[in-house]
VEXTORRO-841030 format. One line per 10 residues: for each residue x, y, z of N, C-alpha, C. Coordinates in Angstrom, 1 decimal. Each point is the difference from the previous one (the first is absolute). Example, Ala and Ser with C-alpha at 12.3 -4.5 7.8 and 13.67 -1.06 7.14 Angstrom:
REM residues 2
13.2 -5.7 7.8 -0.9 1.2 0.0 0.9 1.2 0.0 ~ -0.4 1.1 -0.7 0.9 1.1 0.0 -0.8 1.1 0.8
//
This chain:
REM residues 136
24.4 -112.6 -57.9 -0.3 0.7 1.3 1.2 1.0 0.5 ~ 1.4 -0.3 -0.2 1.0 1.0 0.4 -0.1 1.2 -0.8 ~ -0.4 -0.1 -1.4 -0.2 1.2 -0.9 -1.1 1.1 0.7 ~ -1.2 -0.7 0.5 -0.8 0.6 0.4 0.3 0.9 1.5 ~ 0.6 -0.7 0.7 0.6 0.5 1.1 1.0 1.2 -0.3 ~ 0.7 -0.4 -0.6 1.2 1.0 -0.5 -0.7 1.3 -0.5 ~ -0.9 -0.1 -0.8 -0.6 1.0 -0.5 -0.7 1.0 1.1 ~ -0.5 -0.9 0.8 -1.0 0.8 1.1 0.9 0.5 0.9 ~ 1.1 -0.7 0.4 1.1 1.2 0.7 0.6 0.8 -0.6 ~ 0.1 0.1 -1.3 0.8 1.1 -0.7 -1.1 1.1 -0.1
-1.2 -0.1 0.4 -0.7 1.1 0.0 -0.7 0.3 1.3 ~ 0.3 -0.7 0.9 -0.5 0.1 1.4 0.5 1.3 0.8 ~ 1.4 0.4 -0.4 0.4 1.0 0.8 -0.2 1.3 -0.6 ~ -0.7 0.5 -1.2 -0.2 1.0 -0.7 -1.1 0.9 0.7 ~ -1.2 -0.5 0.3 -0.7 1.1 0.2 0.0 0.6 1.3 ~ 0.8 -0.6 1.1 0.3 1.0 1.1 0.8 1.2 -0.4 ~ 0.8 -0.3 -1.2 1.0 1.0 -0.2 -0.7 1.6 -0.2 ~ -1.0 0.0 -0.6 -1.0 1.3 0.1 -0.2 0.7 1.4 ~ -0.3 -1.0 0.8 -0.2 0.6 1.3 1.3 0.5 0.8 ~ 1.2 -0.8 -0.4 1.2 0.5 0.4 0.5 1.5 -0.8
-0.3 -0.1 -1.0 0.2 1.3 -0.7 -0.7 1.3 0.6 ~ -1.3 -0.3 0.1 -0.7 0.9 0.7 0.3 0.5 1.2 ~ 0.3 -0.9 0.8 0.5 0.2 1.4 1.5 0.8 -0.1 ~ 0.8 -0.3 -0.7 1.2 0.8 -0.2 -0.2 1.3 -0.6 ~ -1.0 0.2 -0.8 -0.5 1.4 -0.5 -0.5 0.7 1.1 ~ -1.1 -0.7 0.8 -0.5 0.8 1.1 1.2 0.5 1.0 ~ 0.7 -1.0 0.3 0.9 0.4 1.2 1.1 1.0 -0.7 ~ 0.2 0.0 -1.2 0.9 1.1 -0.5 -0.6 1.3 -0.1 ~ -1.4 0.0 -0.4 -0.7 1.3 0.1 -0.1 0.5 1.5 ~ 0.0 -0.8 0.8 -0.4 0.2 1.6 1.6 0.5 0.4
1.0 -0.5 -0.3 1.2 0.5 0.3 0.3 1.1 -0.6 ~ -0.1 0.4 -1.0 0.1 1.3 -0.6 -0.9 1.1 0.5 ~ -1.2 -0.2 0.4 -0.9 0.7 0.9 0.7 0.6 1.2 ~ 0.3 -1.5 0.9 0.7 0.3 1.2 1.0 0.9 0.0 ~ 0.9 -0.3 -1.1 1.3 1.1 0.0 -0.4 1.2 -0.1 ~ -0.9 0.6 -1.0 -0.3 1.5 -0.3 -0.9 0.5 0.9 ~ -0.7 -1.0 1.0 -1.0 0.7 0.9 0.8 0.9 1.3 ~ 1.2 -0.7 0.1 0.6 0.8 1.1 0.5 1.4 -0.2 ~ 0.9 0.2 -1.2 0.2 1.6 -0.4 -1.3 0.7 -0.1 ~ -1.1 -0.7 -0.6 -1.3 0.7 -0.2 -0.6 0.5 1.1
-0.1 -0.9 1.1 -0.6 0.2 1.2 0.7 1.3 0.9 ~ 1.2 -0.1 -0.4 1.1 0.9 0.7 -0.2 1.4 -0.5 ~ -0.1 -0.1 -1.5 -0.2 1.3 -0.5 -1.4 0.9 0.1 ~ -1.0 -1.1 -0.4 -1.1 0.7 0.2 -0.8 0.0 1.3 ~ 0.4 -0.7 1.0 -0.7 0.1 1.1 1.1 0.6 1.3 ~ 1.1 0.1 -0.5 0.8 0.5 1.0 0.7 -1.0 1.0 ~ -0.3 -1.3 0.1 0.4 -0.8 0.6 0.3 -1.5 -0.7 ~ 0.9 -0.9 0.4 0.3 -1.3 -0.7 -1.0 -0.8 0.8 ~ -1.0 -0.7 -0.9 -0.8 -1.1 0.6 0.6 -1.2 0.2 ~ 1.0 -0.4 -1.0 0.5 -1.3 0.1 1.5 0.3 -0.3
1.1 -0.8 0.7 1.3 0.2 -0.3 0.3 -0.6 -1.4 ~ 1.1 0.4 -0.5 0.4 -0.6 -1.4 -0.2 -1.6 0.0 ~ -0.3 -0.6 -0.9 0.1 -1.4 -0.2 1.3 -0.6 0.5 ~ -0.1 -1.1 0.8 1.2 -0.9 0.3 -0.3 -1.4 -0.1 ~ -0.4 -0.6 0.9 -0.3 -1.7 0.0 -1.2 0.0 -0.8 ~ -1.1 0.5 -0.1 -0.9 -0.1 -1.0 0.2 0.1 -1.2 ~ 1.1 0.9 -0.5 0.8 -0.2 -1.5 0.6 -1.1 0.0 ~ 0.9 -0.8 0.8 0.5 -1.1 0.0 -1.0 -0.9 -0.3 ~ -1.1 -0.4 0.5 -0.7 -0.8 -0.1 -0.9 0.0 -1.6 ~ -0.2 1.3 -0.3 -0.6 0.3 -1.3 1.0 -0.5 -1.1
1.2 0.4 0.0 1.1 -0.4 -0.6 0.3 -1.4 -0.2 ~ -0.7 -1.0 0.6 0.2 -1.2 0.1 -0.9 -0.7 -1.1 ~ -1.1 0.6 0.1 -1.2 -0.5 -0.8 0.3 0.0 -1.6 ~ 0.5 0.4 -0.7 0.5 -0.3 -1.3 1.0 -1.1 -0.4 ~ 0.8 -0.2 1.3 0.9 -1.1 0.0 -0.6 -1.0 0.3 ~ -1.1 -0.1 0.7 -1.0 -1.5 0.4 -0.6 -0.3 -1.2 ~ -0.6 0.8 -0.7 -0.4 -0.1 -1.3 0.8 -0.8 -1.2 ~ 1.1 0.9 0.1 0.9 -0.7 -1.0 0.3 -1.6 0.2 ~ 0.6 -0.1 1.4 0.4 -1.0 0.6 -1.0 -1.4 -0.2 ~ -1.2 0.3 0.2 -1.2 -0.6 -0.3 -0.4 -0.5 -1.5
0.4 0.8 -0.9 -0.3 -0.1 -1.2 1.1 -0.1 -0.9 ~ 0.9 -1.0 0.5 1.3 -0.4 -0.5 -0.1 -0.9 -1.2 ~ -1.2 -0.9 0.1 -0.6 -1.0 -1.2 0.4 0.7 -1.4 ~ 0.4 -0.6 -0.9 -0.2 0.7 -1.2 -1.4 0.2 -0.5 ~ -0.9 -0.8 0.4 -1.5 0.6 -0.4 -0.4 1.0 0.8 ~ 0.1 -0.1 1.3 -0.4 1.5 0.9 0.9 1.1 -0.6 ~ 1.1 -0.2 -0.3 0.9 1.2 -0.2 -0.5 0.7 -1.6 ~ -0.3 -1.0 -0.8 -0.5 0.5 -1.4 -1.4 0.8 0.2 ~ -0.7 -0.6 1.3 -1.3 0.5 0.1 0.1 1.6 0.5 ~ 1.3 0.1 0.8 0.2 1.5 0.4 0.8 0.9 -0.9
0.0 -0.3 -1.2 0.9 0.5 -0.9 -0.6 1.6 -0.3 ~ -1.2 0.1 0.1 -0.5 1.4 -0.2 -0.3 0.8 1.4 ~ 0.6 -0.6 1.1 0.1 0.7 1.3 1.4 0.2 0.2 ~ 0.8 -0.2 -0.8 1.5 0.0 0.6 0.4 1.5 0.0 ~ -0.6 0.9 -0.7 0.1 1.5 0.0 -0.1 0.5 1.4 ~ -1.3 -0.3 0.4 -0.2 0.7 1.3 0.8 -0.8 1.2 ~ 0.1 -1.1 -0.3 0.9 -0.9 1.2 1.6 0.7 0.2 ~ 0.4 0.4 -1.3 1.4 0.7 -0.1 -0.1 1.6 0.7 ~ -1.0 0.6 -0.4 -0.3 1.3 0.4 -0.1 -0.2 1.7 ~ -0.8 -0.9 0.4 -0.1 0.0 1.5 1.4 -0.3 0.7
0.7 -0.9 -0.7 1.2 -0.5 0.8 1.0 1.2 -0.4 ~ 0.2 0.7 -1.0 1.0 1.1 0.1 -0.6 1.1 0.8 ~ -1.3 0.5 0.3 -0.4 0.8 0.8 0.2 -0.4 1.5 ~ -0.2 -1.3 0.3 0.3 -0.4 1.5 1.3 0.1 -0.1 ~ 1.1 -0.2 -1.0 1.4 0.0 0.2 0.5 1.4 0.3 ~ -0.7 1.1 -0.8 0.8 1.2 0.1 -0.5 0.7 1.4 ~ -1.2 -0.2 0.4 -0.4 0.6 1.4 0.9 -0.9 0.8 ~ -0.1 -1.2 0.1 0.7 -0.9 1.2 1.4 0.4 -0.1 ~ 0.6 0.3 -1.0 1.5 0.0 -0.2 0.4 1.5 0.5 ~ -0.9 0.9 -0.2 0.4 1.5 0.2 -0.4 0.2 1.7
-1.0 -0.6 0.2 -0.3 0.5 1.7 0.8 -1.1 1.0 ~ 0.3 -1.0 -0.6 1.1 -0.9 0.6 1.5 0.5 0.2 ~ 0.4 0.6 -1.1 1.3 0.7 0.0 -0.1 1.3 0.7 ~ -0.9 0.7 -0.4 0.2 1.3 0.5 -0.6 0.5 1.2 ~ -1.1 -0.7 0.7 -0.6 0.0 0.8 0.3 -0.8 1.3 ~ 0.6 -1.1 -0.4 0.4 -1.0 1.0 -1.0 -0.9 0.4 ~ -1.1 -0.2 -0.9 -1.0 -1.1 0.6 0.5 -1.4 -0.4 ~ 0.6 -0.7 0.8 0.4 -1.3 -0.3 -1.0 -0.9 -0.6 ~ -1.2 -0.1 0.3 -1.0 -0.8 -0.2 -0.4 0.1 -1.5 ~ 0.3 1.2 -0.6 0.1 0.1 -1.5 0.7 -0.6 -0.8
1.1 -0.7 0.6 1.2 -0.9 -0.7 -0.9 -1.0 -0.6 ~ -0.9 -0.6 0.8 -1.1 -1.2 -0.5 -0.6 0.3 -1.1 ~ -0.5 1.4 -0.2 -0.6 0.3 -1.4 0.9 0.0 -1.0 ~ 1.3 0.5 0.1 1.1 -0.1 -0.9 0.3 -1.1 -0.4 ~ 0.0 -1.1 0.9 0.5 -1.4 -0.3 -1.4 -0.7 -0.7 ~ -1.1 0.2 0.4 -1.1 -0.6 -0.7 0.1 0.7 -1.5 ~ -0.2 1.2 0.0 0.1 0.4 -1.5 1.2 -0.4 -1.0 ~ 1.0 0.1 0.6 1.0 -0.6 -0.6 0.1 -1.5 -0.4 ~ -0.6 -0.9 1.0 -0.2 -1.4 -0.3 -1.2 -0.1 -1.2 ~ -1.0 0.9 0.1 -1.0 0.0 -0.9 0.3 0.4 -1.5
1.0 0.9 0.0 0.2 0.3 -1.3 1.1 -1.1 -0.8 ~ 0.8 -0.5 1.1 0.7 -1.2 -0.6 -0.5 -1.0 -0.5 ~ -1.2 -0.5 1.0 -0.7 -1.2 -0.6 -0.7 0.5 -1.2 ~ -0.6 1.2 0.0 -0.8 0.3 -1.4 1.1 -0.3 -1.2 ~ 1.1 0.6 0.2 0.9 -0.2 -1.3 0.4 -1.4 0.0 ~ 0.3 -0.9 0.9 0.2 -1.3 -0.2 -1.3 -0.7 -0.8 ~ -1.1 0.3 0.6 -1.1 -0.9 -0.5 -0.4 0.6 -1.4 ~ 0.3 1.3 -0.4 0.1 0.3 -1.5 1.0 -0.5 -0.7 ~ 0.9 -0.2 0.5 1.0 -0.8 -0.6 -0.2 -1.4 -0.3 ~ -0.4 -0.7 1.0 -0.7 -1.4 -0.2 -0.7 -0.1 -0.9
-1.2 0.9 0.0 -1.1 0.0 -1.0 0.4 0.2 -1.4 ~ 1.2 0.7 -0.2 0.4 0.3 -1.4 0.8 -1.1 -0.5 ~ 0.8 -0.8 0.9 0.4 -1.0 -0.4 -0.7 -1.4 -0.3 ~ -1.4 0.2 0.9 -0.8 -1.1 -0.4 -0.7 0.1 -1.4 ~ -0.3 1.5 0.0 -0.9 0.2 -1.1 0.7 -0.1 -1.8 ~ 1.5 -0.1 0.3 0.7 -0.2 -1.2 0.0 -1.2 -0.4
//
């Protein structure tokens, strides 16, 4: 009976990961669109419709970190092996934008984005190292 319960628990967390990955991808695409819509509207229409991203960028940068933290179990992390590239791209993009605008424009709220991106990249590295030691 414990073997059946353990086997069921091992596979119970995996189905929601697809929704989590889709959510991270959607938020990333919206964040990139949001970033480029400000200069586009200013150049094409002569006025800036939206200010440059600040707090919304910080919120968007937390989404990959949440997915990584929630998928820290070895079975869940193995299921995300094909999606690690997009997670890494999103985290680096959030980090670069957050660092540039926090340092050069004085947007203090973007330090949250920098911290979340760094934490996500570190967590990915640790989980990948843990996965490689378990796989050997």
